[in-house]
C-alpha positions in Angstrom: 109.9 83.8 93.9 106.4 83.4 92.6 105.1 80.8 94.7 101.6 79.7 93.0 99.6 76.9 91.4 98.8 76.4 87.3 97.8 80.6 86.9 101.4 81.2 87.6 102.6 77.9 86.4 101.5 78.4 82.8 98.9 75.4 82.6 98.3 75.3 78.6 101.1 77.3 77.1 105.1 77.4 76.8 106.7 78.6 80.1 108.0 81.3 78.2 104.6 82.9 77.4 103.9 82.6 81.5 103.2 86.2 82.9 106.1 85.3 85.3 108.5 84.8 82.1 107.5 88.5 81.3 108.3 89.3 84.7 111.3 88.0 84.2 111.9 89.6 81.1 110.7 92.7 82.8 112.6 93.1 85.6 115.8 92.2 83.6 119.0 90.8 84.4 119.4 92.4 88.0 116.6 89.9 89.2 116.6 86.1 89.1 113.1 84.9 89.0 111.8 82.0 90.3 108.6 80.3 89.3 107.7 77.4 92.2 104.2 77.0 90.9 102.8 73.5 90.4 99.6 73.2 88.3 97.0 72.0 90.5 98.9 73.0 94.1 96.8 73.4 97.2 97.7 75.9 99.6 98.5 73.0 102.4 100.9 71.7 99.4 102.3 74.6 98.9 103.4 75.0 102.7 104.7 71.5 103.2 107.3 73.0 100.0 108.0 76.3 101.4 110.9 75.9 103.7 112.8 74.1 101.6 112.3 76.6 98.9 113.1 79.3 100.9 116.4 77.7 102.3 117.3 76.8 98.7 116.6 80.4 97.1 116.9 83.2 99.7 114.2 84.8 98.0 113.9 88.8 98.5 110.4 88.8 97.6 107.8 86.1 97.4 104.8 86.4 95.2 101.9 84.3 96.9 99.9 83.2 94.5 98.0 80.2 96.4 94.5 79.1 97.1 92.5 78.7 93.9 92.5 75.2 94.2 91.4 74.9 97.6 88.8 76.8 96.7 87.5 74.8 93.5 87.9 71.5 95.8 85.5 73.1 98.4 88.2 72.8 101.1 87.4 74.6 104.5 88.4 78.4 103.8 89.7 78.6 107.6 91.9 75.8 106.4 93.2 77.7 103.8 93.3 80.9 105.4 95.6 79.1 108.4 98.0 77.7 105.2 98.2 81.0 104.0 99.2 82.8 107.0 101.8 79.9 108.1 103.2 80.6 104.5 103.6 85.0 105.2 105.5 84.0 108.7 107.7 81.3 107.0 108.5 84.0 104.5 108.7 86.6 106.5 111.2 85.1 109.1 113.3 84.0 106.2 113.3 87.9 105.3 111.6 87.6 102.2 108.4 90.6 101.4 105.4 88.7 100.7 103.0 90.0 97.9 99.7 88.2 98.5 97.8 87.6 95.1 94.0 86.8 95.8 91.7 84.7 93.4 87.7 85.0 92.6 85.8 81.4 92.6 83.4 80.7 89.5 80.0 81.9 90.6 78.6 78.4 90.8 80.1 77.6 94.0 77.7 80.1 96.0 78.1 83.4 97.4 77.7 81.8 100.7 81.1 80.2 100.2 82.5 82.6 97.4 82.7 86.0 99.4 84.3 84.7 102.4 86.6 83.0 100.4 87.3 86.1 98.3 87.6 88.1 101.4 89.9 85.9 103.3 92.8 87.1 101.2 91.9 91.0 102.0 92.0 90.3 105.8 95.3 88.6 105.9 97.0 91.6 103.7 95.5 94.1 106.0 96.7 91.8 109.5 100.5 91.5 107.6 100.4 95.2 105.9 101.2 93.1 102.6 101.1 94.5 99.2 98.1 92.9 98.0 96.4 92.4 94.8 92.6 91.4 95.3 92.0 89.4 91.8 95.0 88.1 89.8 92.8 87.8 86.5 91.2 91.3 86.9 90.0 92.4 83.1 90.9 88.8 82.1 88.6 86.5 83.6 85.2 88.0 82.3 86.7 87.7 78.5 85.9 84.3 76.8 88.8 85.5 74.5 91.7 85.2 77.3 90.4 82.5 79.0 91.5 78.7 78.0 88.5 76.4 76.6 88.1 75.3 80.6 87.3 78.8 81.8 89.6 78.4 84.6 92.6 79.0 82.8 94.3 82.4 81.0 95.5 82.0 77.2 99.0 83.3 76.4 97.6 86.6 75.2 96.3 87.4 78.8 99.8 87.0 80.2 100.7 90.6 79.5 97.6 92.3 81.1 98.1 89.5 84.2 101.6 90.7 84.6 100.0 94.7 84.4 98.2 93.5 87.4 100.7 92.0 89.6 103.7 94.2 88.3 103.1 97.1 90.7 102.7 95.0 93.8 105.7 93.6 93.2 107.0 97.0 93.0 105.8 97.7 96.0 107.5 95.0 97.3 110.8 95.9 95.9 110.5 99.2 97.6 109.7 97.9 100.8 113.3 96.1 100.5 115.3 99.5 99.9 113.2 101.3 102.8 115.8 101.6 106.1 
């Protein structure tokens, strides 16, 4: 299950163009991908929805890709971190391996906010020993041609690169499921 925001929901593109749809193609029929991502979702909204999703789908792996909207709205970093931590704990208690996906904020928010924000993901990943991707849009965000006009959302052409970024961490989580 991919539990995220517009970056995983596929804002501005067709559902079959998203990195999540490409993941389904790559994994094939042996795996069923649930995309519970919603554009505009915050960590609080994701936390509120997660228990029902875990109960309904009982996913083996939860790719947790939330926090960007918290940051873009200037929400307190400890609040976001606590919400993410609660989701990690809930997923673990449900028997799901978690992949944590981080995000970088645009530099106009200032390093006093953006650096602690970015580092909060790494601290959670280390604390819970999670497969961790520091920046979903690595090798994407810096290329204007791979970003939509808003400068925040990747294009359909960028989705394969995003999948290349995420896939090794998903493989890592799947491998954790097979370890006795």
